[in-house]
N, CA, C, O and the ligand as a Tripos MOL2 file, in Angstrom:
@<TRIPOS>MOLECULE
protein
  277   275    70     0     0
PROTEIN
NO_CHARGES

@<TRIPOS>ATOM
      1 N           3.3950   -8.9370   22.8520 N.3       1 MET1
      2 CA          2.2700   -8.8250   21.9160 C.3       1 MET1
      3 C           1.6640  -10.1960   21.6300 C.2       1 MET1
      4 O           2.3890  -11.1440   21.3290 O.2       1 MET1
      5 N           0.3560  -10.3040   21.7220 N.am      2 GLN2
      6 CA         -0.3470  -11.5600   21.4970 C.3       2 GLN2
      7 C          -0.4140  -11.8880   20.0070 C.2       2 GLN2
      8 O          -0.8960  -11.0940   19.2000 O.2       2 GLN2
      9 N           0.0790  -13.0760   19.6640 N.am      3 GLN3
     10 CA          0.0300  -13.5170   18.2730 C.3       3 GLN3
     11 C          -1.1160  -14.5040   18.0810 C.2       3 GLN3
     12 O          -1.4140  -15.3170   18.9560 O.2       3 GLN3
     13 N          -1.7430  -14.4130   16.9270 N.am      4 ILE4
     14 CA         -2.8340  -15.3280   16.5860 C.3       4 ILE4
     15 C          -2.3320  -16.3140   15.5380 C.2       4 ILE4
     16 O          -1.6820  -15.9300   14.5650 O.2       4 ILE4
     17 N          -2.6390  -17.5760   15.7480 N.am      5 CYS5
     18 CA         -2.1870  -18.6310   14.8410 C.3       5 CYS5
     19 C          -2.7730  -18.4560   13.4350 C.2       5 CYS5
     20 O          -3.9880  -18.3370   13.2800 O.2       5 CYS5
     21 N          -1.9160  -18.4400   12.4200 N.am      6 PRO6
     22 CA         -2.4420  -18.2730   11.0510 C.3       6 PRO6
     23 C          -3.1670  -19.5070   10.5310 C.2       6 PRO6
     24 O          -3.9320  -19.4280    9.5690 O.2       6 PRO6
     25 N          -2.9250  -20.6420   11.1680 N.am      7 GLU7
     26 CA         -3.5420  -21.8950   10.7410 C.3       7 GLU7
     27 C          -4.9560  -22.0730   11.2890 C.2       7 GLU7
     28 O          -5.8780  -22.4190   10.5510 O.2       7 GLU7
     29 N          -5.1140  -21.8360   12.5800 N.am      8 CYS8
     30 CA         -6.4010  -22.1410   13.2010 C.3       8 CYS8
     31 C          -7.0270  -20.9580   13.9350 C.2       8 CYS8
     32 O          -8.1800  -21.0350   14.3600 O.2       8 CYS8
     33 N          -6.2810  -19.8700   14.0860 N.am      9 GLY9
     34 CA         -6.8270  -18.6970   14.7600 C.3       9 GLY9
     35 C          -6.7190  -18.7470   16.2700 C.2       9 GLY9
     36 O          -7.2540  -17.8850   16.9670 O.2       9 GLY9
     37 N          -6.0170  -19.7730   16.7840 N.am     10 GLY10
     38 CA         -5.8260  -19.9050   18.2210 C.3      10 GLY10
     39 C          -4.7590  -18.9580   18.7460 C.2      10 GLY10
     40 O          -4.0400  -18.3190   17.9780 O.2      10 GLY10
     41 N          -4.6720  -18.8810   20.0510 N.am     11 LYS11
     42 CA         -3.6640  -18.0130   20.6670 C.3      11 LYS11
     43 C          -2.3000  -18.6780   20.6440 C.2      11 LYS11
     44 O          -2.1870  -19.8880   20.8410 O.2      11 LYS11
     45 N          -1.2570  -17.8790   20.4010 N.am     12 MET12
     46 CA          0.0930  -18.4150   20.3580 C.3      12 MET12
     47 C           0.9010  -17.9360   21.5460 C.2      12 MET12
     48 O           0.8300  -16.7750   21.9480 O.2      12 MET12
     49 N           1.6730  -18.8620   22.0960 N.am     13 ILE13
     50 CA          2.5050  -18.5570   23.2500 C.3      13 ILE13
     51 C           3.9410  -18.3920   22.7760 C.2      13 ILE13
     52 O           4.4510  -19.2190   22.0210 O.2      13 ILE13
     53 N           4.5840  -17.3360   23.2160 N.am     14 TYR14
     54 CA          5.9740  -17.1190   22.8180 C.3      14 TYR14
     55 C           6.9230  -17.7310   23.8370 C.2      14 TYR14
     56 O           6.8850  -17.4250   25.0280 O.2      14 TYR14
     57 N           7.7790  -18.6100   23.3160 N.am     15 ASP15
     58 CA          8.7810  -19.2320   24.1780 C.3      15 ASP15
     59 C          10.0750  -18.4420   24.0370 C.2      15 ASP15
     60 O          10.7380  -18.4900   23.0000 O.2      15 ASP15
     61 N          10.4180  -17.7280   25.0780 N.am     16 VAL16
     62 CA         11.5850  -16.8440   25.0400 C.3      16 VAL16
     63 C          12.8880  -17.6250   24.8620 C.2      16 VAL16
     64 O          13.7810  -17.1790   24.1420 O.2      16 VAL16
     65 N          13.0030  -18.7760   25.5040 N.am     17 SER17
     66 CA         14.2430  -19.5530   25.4490 C.3      17 SER17
     67 C          14.5600  -20.1080   24.0670 C.2      17 SER17
     68 O          15.7250  -20.1790   23.6780 O.2      17 SER17
     69 N          13.5210  -20.5050   23.3180 N.am     18 THR18
     70 CA         13.7450  -21.0580   21.9700 C.3      18 THR18
     71 C          13.4120  -20.0470   20.8740 C.2      18 THR18
     72 O          13.6540  -20.2960   19.6930 O.2      18 THR18
     73 N          12.8510  -18.8970   21.2820 N.am     19 LYS19
     74 CA         12.4170  -17.8540   20.3410 C.3      19 LYS19
     75 C          11.4260  -18.4000   19.2990 C.2      19 LYS19
     76 O          11.4810  -18.0550   18.1190 O.2      19 LYS19
     77 N          10.5370  -19.2460   19.7700 N.am     20 HIS20
     78 CA          9.5140  -19.8130   18.9050 C.3      20 HIS20
     79 C           8.1240  -19.4980   19.4620 C.2      20 HIS20
     80 O           7.9350  -19.3370   20.6670 O.2      20 HIS20
     81 N           7.1660  -19.4160   18.5480 N.am     21 TYR21
     82 CA          5.7770  -19.2680   18.9490 C.3      21 TYR21
     83 C           5.1210  -20.6370   18.9010 C.2      21 TYR21
     84 O           5.3210  -21.3910   17.9480 O.2      21 TYR21
     85 N           4.3520  -20.9570   19.9080 N.am     22 LEU22
     86 CA          3.6410  -22.2320   19.9540 C.3      22 LEU22
     87 C           2.1440  -21.9840   20.0630 C.2      22 LEU22
     88 O           1.6730  -21.2540   20.9350 O.2      22 LEU22
     89 N           1.4130  -22.6110   19.1530 N.am     23 CYS23
     90 CA         -0.0430  -22.4920   19.1940 C.3      23 CYS23
     91 C          -0.5810  -23.4890   20.2010 C.2      23 CYS23
     92 O          -0.2490  -24.6730   20.1420 O.2      23 CYS23
     93 N          -1.4030  -23.0270   21.1170 N.am     24 ASN24
     94 CA         -1.9430  -23.9400   22.1230 C.3      24 ASN24
     95 C          -3.1680  -24.6980   21.6410 C.2      24 ASN24
     96 O          -3.7540  -25.4830   22.3880 O.2      24 ASN24
     97 N          -3.5530  -24.4650   20.3980 N.am     25 LYS25
     98 CA         -4.7210  -25.1440   19.8360 C.3      25 LYS25
     99 C          -4.3170  -26.2550   18.8680 C.2      25 LYS25
    100 O          -4.7340  -27.4020   19.0300 O.2      25 LYS25
    101 N          -3.5030  -25.9160   17.8570 N.am     26 CYS26
    102 CA         -3.1250  -26.9280   16.8620 C.3      26 CYS26
    103 C          -1.6670  -27.3590   16.9870 C.2      26 CYS26
    104 O          -1.2360  -28.2880   16.3040 O.2      26 CYS26
    105 N          -0.9110  -26.6990   17.8430 N.am     27 GLY27
    106 CA          0.4650  -27.1010   18.0870 C.3      27 GLY27
    107 C           1.4750  -26.5760   17.0800 C.2      27 GLY27
    108 O           2.6040  -27.0620   17.0300 O.2      27 GLY27
    109 N           1.0920  -25.6010   16.2860 N.am     28 LEU28
    110 CA          2.0050  -24.9910   15.3290 C.3      28 LEU28
    111 C           3.1720  -24.3460   16.0730 C.2      28 LEU28
    112 O           2.9860  -23.5780   17.0180 O.2      28 LEU28
    113 N           4.3760  -24.6800   15.6190 N.am     29 TYR29
    114 CA          5.5760  -24.2460   16.3230 C.3      29 TYR29
    115 C           6.5100  -23.5660   15.3300 C.2      29 TYR29
    116 O           7.1970  -24.2310   14.5560 O.2      29 TYR29
    117 N           6.5290  -22.2620   15.3580 N.am     30 VAL30
    118 CA          7.2720  -21.4930   14.3540 C.3      30 VAL30
    119 C           8.0310  -20.3230   14.9690 C.2      30 VAL30
    120 O           7.7170  -19.8550   16.0630 O.2      30 VAL30
    121 N           9.0330  -19.8700   14.2360 N.am     31 THR31
    122 CA          9.7540  -18.6640   14.6290 C.3      31 THR31
    123 C           8.9380  -17.4470   14.1870 C.2      31 THR31
    124 O           7.9370  -17.5760   13.4820 O.2      31 THR31
    125 N           9.3770  -16.2920   14.6070 N.am     32 ARG32
    126 CA          8.7070  -15.0520   14.2440 C.3      32 ARG32
    127 C           8.7170  -14.8490   12.7300 C.2      32 ARG32
    128 O           7.7360  -14.3900   12.1450 O.2      32 ARG32
    129 N           9.8390  -15.1980   12.1100 N.am     33 GLU33
    130 CA          9.9890  -15.0530   10.6660 C.3      33 GLU33
    131 C           9.0380  -15.9880    9.9220 C.2      33 GLU33
    132 O           8.3790  -15.5950    8.9600 O.2      33 GLU33
    133 N           8.9830  -17.2440   10.3970 N.am     34 GLN34
    134 CA          8.0980  -18.2370    9.7720 C.3      34 GLN34
    135 C           6.6350  -17.8440    9.9310 C.2      34 GLN34
    136 O           5.8110  -18.0680    9.0440 O.2      34 GLN34
    137 N           6.3390  -17.2590   11.0720 N.am     35 LEU35
    138 CA          4.9750  -16.8180   11.3480 C.3      35 LEU35
    139 C           4.5600  -15.7230   10.3800 C.2      35 LEU35
    140 O           3.4460  -15.7320    9.8570 O.2      35 LEU35
    141 N           5.4620  -14.7810   10.1460 N.am     36 GLN36
    142 CA          5.1840  -13.6900    9.2130 C.3      36 GLN36
    143 C           5.0610  -14.2120    7.7870 C.2      36 GLN36
    144 O           4.2360  -13.7310    7.0100 O.2      36 GLN36
    145 N           5.8920  -15.2020    7.4470 N.am     37 GLU37
    146 CA          5.8410  -15.7980    6.1160 C.3      37 GLU37
    147 C           4.5070  -16.5070    5.8880 C.2      37 GLU37
    148 O           3.9000  -16.3870    4.8240 O.2      37 GLU37
    149 N           4.0660  -17.2410    6.8980 N.am     38 LEU38
    150 CA          2.7850  -17.9450    6.8180 C.3      38 LEU38
    151 C           1.6320  -16.9660    6.6630 C.2      38 LEU38
    152 O           0.7160  -17.1840    5.8690 O.2      38 LEU38
    153 N           1.6920  -15.8800    7.4360 N.am     39 ARG39
    154 CA          0.6510  -14.8560    7.3580 C.3      39 ARG39
    155 C           0.5800  -14.2750    5.9610 C.2      39 ARG39
    156 O          -0.4970  -14.0880    5.3960 O.2      39 ARG39
    157 N           1.7730  -13.9910    5.4100 N.am     40 TRP40
    158 CA          1.8710  -13.3800    4.0960 C.3      40 TRP40
    159 C           1.3110  -14.3030    3.0300 C.2      40 TRP40
    160 O           0.5800  -13.8650    2.1410 O.2      40 TRP40
    161 N           1.6540  -15.5820    3.1210 N.am     41 LYS41
    162 CA          1.1670  -16.5820    2.1670 C.3      41 LYS41
    163 C          -0.3490  -16.7020    2.2180 C.2      41 LYS41
    164 O          -1.0170  -16.7540    1.1860 O.2      41 LYS41
    165 N          -0.8760  -16.7460    3.4290 N.am     42 LEU42
    166 CA         -2.3070  -16.9030    3.5970 C.3      42 LEU42
    167 C          -3.0680  -15.6740    3.1270 C.2      42 LEU42
    168 O          -4.2110  -15.7680    2.6810 O.2      42 LEU42
    169 N          -2.4190  -14.5190    3.2320 N.am     43 ARG43
    170 CA         -3.0530  -13.2860    2.7900 C.3      43 ARG43
    171 C          -3.0530  -13.2050    1.2560 C.2      43 ARG43
    172 O          -3.9960  -12.7070    0.6410 O.2      43 ARG43
    173 N          -1.9670  -13.7090    0.6630 N.am     44 GLN44
    174 CA         -1.8280  -13.6350   -0.7890 C.3      44 GLN44
    175 C          -2.7830  -14.5740   -1.5070 C.2      44 GLN44
    176 O          -3.3740  -14.2110   -2.5240 O.2      44 GLN44
    177 N          -2.9320  -15.7790   -0.9770 N.am     45 LEU45
    178 CA         -3.7210  -16.8020   -1.6450 C.3      45 LEU45
    179 C          -5.1840  -16.4300   -1.8800 C.2      45 LEU45
    180 O          -5.6500  -16.5080   -3.0170 O.2      45 LEU45
    181 N          -5.9210  -16.0300   -0.8460 N.am     46 PRO46
    182 CA         -7.3200  -15.6900   -1.0990 C.3      46 PRO46
    183 C          -7.4670  -14.5050   -2.0550 C.2      46 PRO46
    184 O          -8.4420  -14.4090   -2.8000 O.2      46 PRO46
    185 N          -6.4930  -13.6170   -2.0200 N.am     47 GLU47
    186 CA         -6.5200  -12.4490   -2.9050 C.3      47 GLU47
    187 C          -6.4390  -12.8880   -4.3720 C.2      47 GLU47
    188 O          -7.1800  -12.3850   -5.2160 O.2      47 GLU47
    189 N          -5.5440  -13.8180   -4.6640 N.am     48 ASP48
    190 CA         -5.3990  -14.3500   -6.0200 C.3      48 ASP48
    191 C          -6.6470  -15.1020   -6.4640 C.2      48 ASP48
    192 O          -7.1050  -14.9730   -7.5990 O.2      48 ASP48
    193 N          -7.1830  -15.8900   -5.5350 N.am     49 GLU49
    194 CA         -8.3770  -16.6690   -5.8430 C.3      49 GLU49
    195 C          -9.5650  -15.7600   -6.1550 C.2      49 GLU49
    196 O         -10.3560  -16.0190   -7.0620 O.2      49 GLU49
    197 N          -9.6570  -14.7110   -5.3880 N.am     50 ARG50
    198 CA        -10.7530  -13.7660   -5.5690 C.3      50 ARG50
    199 C         -10.6520  -13.0770   -6.9390 C.2      50 ARG50
    200 O         -11.6470  -12.9000   -7.6410 O.2      50 ARG50
    201 N          -9.4200  -12.6980   -7.2900 N.am     51 ARG51
    202 CA         -9.1920  -12.0100   -8.5500 C.3      51 ARG51
    203 C          -9.5100  -12.9320   -9.7360 C.2      51 ARG51
    204 O         -10.0780  -12.5090  -10.7430 O.2      51 ARG51
    205 N          -9.1210  -14.2170   -9.5790 N.am     52 LYS52
    206 CA         -9.3630  -15.1970  -10.6300 C.3      52 LYS52
    207 C         -10.8640  -15.4100  -10.8200 C.2      52 LYS52
    208 O         -11.3580  -15.4960  -11.9450 O.2      52 LYS52
    209 N         -11.5600  -15.4900   -9.7210 N.am     53 LYS53
    210 CA        -12.9910  -15.7110   -9.7440 C.3      53 LYS53
    211 C         -13.7100  -14.5300  -10.3850 C.2      53 LYS53
    212 O         -14.6430  -14.6960  -11.1700 O.2      53 LYS53
    213 N         -13.2500  -13.3370  -10.0280 N.am     54 LYS54
    214 CA        -13.8600  -12.1190  -10.5590 C.3      54 LYS54
    215 C         -13.6840  -12.0380  -12.0730 C.2      54 LYS54
    216 O         -14.5980  -11.6490  -12.8010 O.2      54 LYS54
    217 N         -12.5030  -12.4090  -12.5250 N.am     55 ARG55
    218 CA        -12.2080  -12.3680  -13.9550 C.3      55 ARG55
    219 C         -13.0790  -13.3820  -14.7080 C.2      55 ARG55
    220 O         -13.5650  -13.1100  -15.8060 O.2      55 ARG55
    221 N         -13.2610  -14.5400  -14.1000 N.am     56 MET56
    222 CA        -14.1040  -15.5620  -14.7150 C.3      56 MET56
    223 C         -15.5440  -15.0930  -14.8030 C.2      56 MET56
    224 O         -16.2250  -15.3420  -15.7970 O.2      56 MET56
    225 N         -15.9990  -14.4260  -13.7780 N.am     57 GLU57
    226 CA        -17.3650  -13.9110  -13.7690 C.3      57 GLU57
    227 C         -17.5570  -12.8430  -14.8340 C.2      57 GLU57
    228 O         -18.6010  -12.7810  -15.4830 O.2      57 GLU57
    229 N         -16.5450  -12.0080  -15.0090 N.am     58 ASP58
    230 CA        -16.5960  -10.9550  -16.0190 C.3      58 ASP58
    231 C         -16.6360  -11.5470  -17.4180 C.2      58 ASP58
    232 O         -17.3760  -11.0840  -18.2860 O.2      58 ASP58
    233 N         -15.8270  -12.5760  -17.6180 N.am     59 GLU59
    234 CA        -15.7900  -13.2440  -18.9130 C.3      59 GLU59
    235 C         -17.1120  -13.9340  -19.2170 C.2      59 GLU59
    236 O         -17.6050  -13.8960  -20.3440 O.2      59 GLU59
    237 N         -17.6600  -14.5480  -18.2220 N.am     60 TYR60
    238 CA        -18.9310  -15.2330  -18.3850 C.3      60 TYR60
    239 C         -20.0360  -14.2370  -18.7020 C.2      60 TYR60
    240 O         -20.8850  -14.4800  -19.5600 O.2      60 TYR60
    241 N         -20.0090  -13.1220  -18.0040 N.am     61 LEU61
    242 CA        -21.0330  -12.0890  -18.1970 C.3      61 LEU61
    243 C         -20.9750  -11.5100  -19.6080 C.2      61 LEU61
    244 O         -22.0080  -11.3340  -20.2530 O.2      61 LEU61
    245 N         -19.7780  -11.2190  -20.0820 N.am     62 SER62
    246 CA        -19.6490  -10.6570  -21.4310 C.3      62 SER62
    247 C         -20.0470  -11.6800  -22.4920 C.2      62 SER62
    248 O         -20.6180  -11.3400  -23.5290 O.2      62 SER62
    249 N         -19.7280  -12.9490  -22.2020 N.am     63 TRP63
    250 CA        -20.1280  -14.0310  -23.1180 C.3      63 TRP63
    251 C         -21.6460  -14.1510  -23.1570 C.2      63 TRP63
    252 O         -22.2510  -14.2880  -24.2210 O.2      63 TRP63
    253 N         -22.2360  -14.0980  -21.9880 N.am     64 TRP64
    254 CA        -23.6810  -14.2420  -21.8600 C.3      64 TRP64
    255 C         -24.4110  -13.0850  -22.5450 C.2      64 TRP64
    256 O         -25.4320  -13.2700  -23.2080 O.2      64 TRP64
    257 N         -23.8490  -11.8860  -22.3610 N.am     65 LEU65
    258 CA        -24.4660  -10.7060  -22.9550 C.3      65 LEU65
    259 C         -24.3480  -10.7130  -24.4840 C.2      65 LEU65
    260 O         -25.2810  -10.3250  -25.1880 O.2      65 LEU65
    261 N         -23.1910  -11.1570  -24.9870 N.am     66 SER66
    262 CA        -22.9710  -11.1830  -26.4280 C.3      66 SER66
    263 C         -23.8430  -12.2600  -27.0950 C.2      66 SER66
    264 O         -24.2280  -12.1410  -28.2580 O.2      66 SER66
    265 N         -24.1350  -13.3000  -26.3290 N.am     67 ARG67
    266 CA        -24.9440  -14.4000  -26.8250 C.3      67 ARG67
    267 C         -26.4100  -13.9920  -26.9300 C.2      67 ARG67
    268 O         -27.1330  -14.4320  -27.8250 O.2      67 ARG67
    269 N         -26.8250  -13.1550  -26.0130 N.am     68 LYS68
    270 CA        -28.2120  -12.7430  -25.9250 C.3      68 LYS68
    271 C         -28.5780  -11.8040  -27.0730 C.2      68 LYS68
    272 O         -29.6900  -11.8230  -27.6000 O.2      68 LYS68
    273 N         -27.6030  -10.9900  -27.4310 N.am     69 ARG69
    274 CA        -27.8530   -9.9890  -28.4630 C.3      69 ARG69
    275 C         -28.1310  -10.5850  -29.8510 C.2      69 ARG69
    276 O         -28.3570   -9.8430  -30.8070 O.2      69 ARG69
    277 ZN         -3.0260  -23.0700   15.5780 Zn       70 ZN70
@<TRIPOS>BOND
     1     1     2 1
     2     2     3 1
     3     3     4 2
     4     3     5 am
     5     5     6 1
     6     6     7 1
     7     7     8 2
     8     7     9 am
     9     9    10 1
    10    10    11 1
    11    11    12 2
    12    11    13 am
    13    13    14 1
    14    14    15 1
    15    15    16 2
    16    15    17 am
    17    17    18 1
    18    18    19 1
    19    19    20 2
    20    19    21 am
    21    21    22 1
    22    22    23 1
    23    23    24 2
    24    23    25 am
    25    25    26 1
    26    26    27 1
    27    27    28 2
    28    27    29 am
    29    29    30 1
    30    30    31 1
    31    31    32 2
    32    31    33 am
    33    33    34 1
    34    34    35 1
    35    35    36 2
    36    35    37 am
    37    37    38 1
    38    38    39 1
    39    39    40 2
    40    39    41 am
    41    41    42 1
    42    42    43 1
    43    43    44 2
    44    43    45 am
    45    45    46 1
    46    46    47 1
    47    47    48 2
    48    47    49 am
    49    49    50 1
    50    50    51 1
    51    51    52 2
    52    51    53 am
    53    53    54 1
    54    54    55 1
    55    55    56 2
    56    55    57 am
    57    57    58 1
    58    58    59 1
    59    59    60 2
    60    59    61 am
    61    61    62 1
    62    62    63 1
    63    63    64 2
    64    63    65 am
    65    65    66 1
    66    66    67 1
    67    67    68 2
    68    67    69 am
    69    69    70 1
    70    70    71 1
    71    71    72 2
    72    71    73 am
    73    73    74 1
    74    74    75 1
    75    75    76 2
    76    75    77 am
    77    77    78 1
    78    78    79 1
    79    79    80 2
    80    79    81 am
    81    81    82 1
    82    82    83 1
    83    83    84 2
    84    83    85 am
    85    85    86 1
    86    86    87 1
    87    87    88 2
    88    87    89 am
    89    89    90 1
    90    90    91 1
    91    91    92 2
    92    91    93 am
    93    93    94 1
    94    94    95 1
    95    95    96 2
    96    95    97 am
    97    97    98 1
    98    98    99 1
    99    99   100 2
   100    99   101 am
   101   101   102 1
   102   102   103 1
   103   103   104 2
   104   103   105 am
   105   105   106 1
   106   106   107 1
   107   107   108 2
   108   107   109 am
   109   109   110 1
   110   110   111 1
   111   111   112 2
   112   111   113 am
   113   113   114 1
   114   114   115 1
   115   115   116 2
   116   115   117 am
   117   117   118 1
   118   118   119 1
   119   119   120 2
   120   119   121 am
   121   121   122 1
   122   122   123 1
   123   123   124 2
   124   123   125 am
   125   125   126 1
   126   126   127 1
   127   127   128 2
   128   127   129 am
   129   129   130 1
   130   130   131 1
   131   131   132 2
   132   131   133 am
   133   133   134 1
   134   134   135 1
   135   135   136 2
   136   135   137 am
   137   137   138 1
   138   138   139 1
   139   139   140 2
   140   139   141 am
   141   141   142 1
   142   142   143 1
   143   143   144 2
   144   143   145 am
   145   145   146 1
   146   146   147 1
   147   147   148 2
   148   147   149 am
   149   149   150 1
   150   150   151 1
   151   151   152 2
   152   151   153 am
   153   153   154 1
   154   154   155 1
   155   155   156 2
   156   155   157 am
   157   157   158 1
   158   158   159 1
   159   159   160 2
   160   159   161 am
   161   161   162 1
   162   162   163 1
   163   163   164 2
   164   163   165 am
   165   165   166 1
   166   166   167 1
   167   167   168 2
   168   167   169 am
   169   169   170 1
   170   170   171 1
   171   171   172 2
   172   171   173 am
   173   173   174 1
   174   174   175 1
   175   175   176 2
   176   175   177 am
   177   177   178 1
   178   178   179 1
   179   179   180 2
   180   179   181 am
   181   181   182 1
   182   182   183 1
   183   183   184 2
   184   183   185 am
   185   185   186 1
   186   186   187 1
   187   187   188 2
   188   187   189 am
   189   189   190 1
   190   190   191 1
   191   191   192 2
   192   191   193 am
   193   193   194 1
   194   194   195 1
   195   195   196 2
   196   195   197 am
   197   197   198 1
   198   198   199 1
   199   199   200 2
   200   199   201 am
   201   201   202 1
   202   202   203 1
   203   203   204 2
   204   203   205 am
   205   205   206 1
   206   206   207 1
   207   207   208 2
   208   207   209 am
   209   209   210 1
   210   210   211 1
   211   211   212 2
   212   211   213 am
   213   213   214 1
   214   214   215 1
   215   215   216 2
   216   215   217 am
   217   217   218 1
   218   218   219 1
   219   219   220 2
   220   219   221 am
   221   221   222 1
   222   222   223 1
   223   223   224 2
   224   223   225 am
   225   225   226 1
   226   226   227 1
   227   227   228 2
   228   227   229 am
   229   229   230 1
   230   230   231 1
   231   231   232 2
   232   231   233 am
   233   233   234 1
   234   234   235 1
   235   235   236 2
   236   235   237 am
   237   237   238 1
   238   238   239 1
   239   239   240 2
   240   239   241 am
   241   241   242 1
   242   242   243 1
   243   243   244 2
   244   243   245 am
   245   245   246 1
   246   246   247 1
   247   247   248 2
   248   247   249 am
   249   249   250 1
   250   250   251 1
   251   251   252 2
   252   251   253 am
   253   253   254 1
   254   254   255 1
   255   255   256 2
   256   255   257 am
   257   257   258 1
   258   258   259 1
   259   259   260 2
   260   259   261 am
   261   261   262 1
   262   262   263 1
   263   263   264 2
   264   263   265 am
   265   265   266 1
   266   266   267 1
   267   267   268 2
   268   267   269 am
   269   269   270 1
   270   270   271 1
   271   271   272 2
   272   271   273 am
   273   273   274 1
   274   274   275 1
   275   275   276 2
@<TRIPOS>SUBSTRUCTURE
     1 MET1         2 RESIDUE 1 A MET
     2 GLN2         6 RESIDUE 1 A GLN
     3 GLN3        10 RESIDUE 1 A GLN
     4 ILE4        14 RESIDUE 1 A ILE
     5 CYS5        18 RESIDUE 1 A CYS
     6 PRO6        22 RESIDUE 1 A PRO
     7 GLU7        26 RESIDUE 1 A GLU
     8 CYS8        30 RESIDUE 1 A CYS
     9 GLY9        34 RESIDUE 1 A GLY
    10 GLY10       38 RESIDUE 1 A GLY
    11 LYS11       42 RESIDUE 1 A LYS
    12 MET12       46 RESIDUE 1 A MET
    13 ILE13       50 RESIDUE 1 A ILE
    14 TYR14       54 RESIDUE 1 A TYR
    15 ASP15       58 RESIDUE 1 A ASP
    16 VAL16       62 RESIDUE 1 A VAL
    17 SER17       66 RESIDUE 1 A SER
    18 THR18       70 RESIDUE 1 A THR
    19 LYS19       74 RESIDUE 1 A LYS
    20 HIS20       78 RESIDUE 1 A HIS
    21 TYR21       82 RESIDUE 1 A TYR
    22 LEU22       86 RESIDUE 1 A LEU
    23 CYS23       90 RESIDUE 1 A CYS
    24 ASN24       94 RESIDUE 1 A ASN
    25 LYS25       98 RESIDUE 1 A LYS
    26 CYS26      102 RESIDUE 1 A CYS
    27 GLY27      106 RESIDUE 1 A GLY
    28 LEU28      110 RESIDUE 1 A LEU
    29 TYR29      114 RESIDUE 1 A TYR
    30 VAL30      118 RESIDUE 1 A VAL
    31 THR31      122 RESIDUE 1 A THR
    32 ARG32      126 RESIDUE 1 A ARG
    33 GLU33      130 RESIDUE 1 A GLU
    34 GLN34      134 RESIDUE 1 A GLN
    35 LEU35      138 RESIDUE 1 A LEU
    36 GLN36      142 RESIDUE 1 A GLN
    37 GLU37      146 RESIDUE 1 A GLU
    38 LEU38      150 RESIDUE 1 A LEU
    39 ARG39      154 RESIDUE 1 A ARG
    40 TRP40      158 RESIDUE 1 A TRP
    41 LYS41      162 RESIDUE 1 A LYS
    42 LEU42      166 RESIDUE 1 A LEU
    43 ARG43      170 RESIDUE 1 A ARG
    44 GLN44      174 RESIDUE 1 A GLN
    45 LEU45      178 RESIDUE 1 A LEU
    46 PRO46      182 RESIDUE 1 A PRO
    47 GLU47      186 RESIDUE 1 A GLU
    48 ASP48      190 RESIDUE 1 A ASP
    49 GLU49      194 RESIDUE 1 A GLU
    50 ARG50      198 RESIDUE 1 A ARG
    51 ARG51      202 RESIDUE 1 A ARG
    52 LYS52      206 RESIDUE 1 A LYS
    53 LYS53      210 RESIDUE 1 A LYS
    54 LYS54      214 RESIDUE 1 A LYS
    55 ARG55      218 RESIDUE 1 A ARG
    56 MET56      222 RESIDUE 1 A MET
    57 GLU57      226 RESIDUE 1 A GLU
    58 ASP58      230 RESIDUE 1 A ASP
    59 GLU59      234 RESIDUE 1 A GLU
    60 TYR60      238 RESIDUE 1 A TYR
    61 LEU61      242 RESIDUE 1 A LEU
    62 SER62      246 RESIDUE 1 A SER
    63 TRP63      250 RESIDUE 1 A TRP
    64 TRP64      254 RESIDUE 1 A TRP
    65 LEU65      258 RESIDUE 1 A LEU
    66 SER66      262 RESIDUE 1 A SER
    67 ARG67      266 RESIDUE 1 A ARG
    68 LYS68      270 RESIDUE 1 A LYS
    69 ARG69      274 RESIDUE 1 A ARG
    70 ZN70       277 GROUP 0 **** ****
């Protein structure tokens, strides 16, 4: 199965002898477990940022609306 680098989006080559994935673009060298962990972290972060931003926008909107009245 072709793996995509979580750092740069490049193609990753699986080295059977060392059981590591190597990115041919940025040189990221990780195990399958580390790769999944990185993916999970990267997926979680933008989600949190988005939620924080949305909450700030909601707060600003309610403040703006209450001020106008
Ligand atoms: Zn890469």
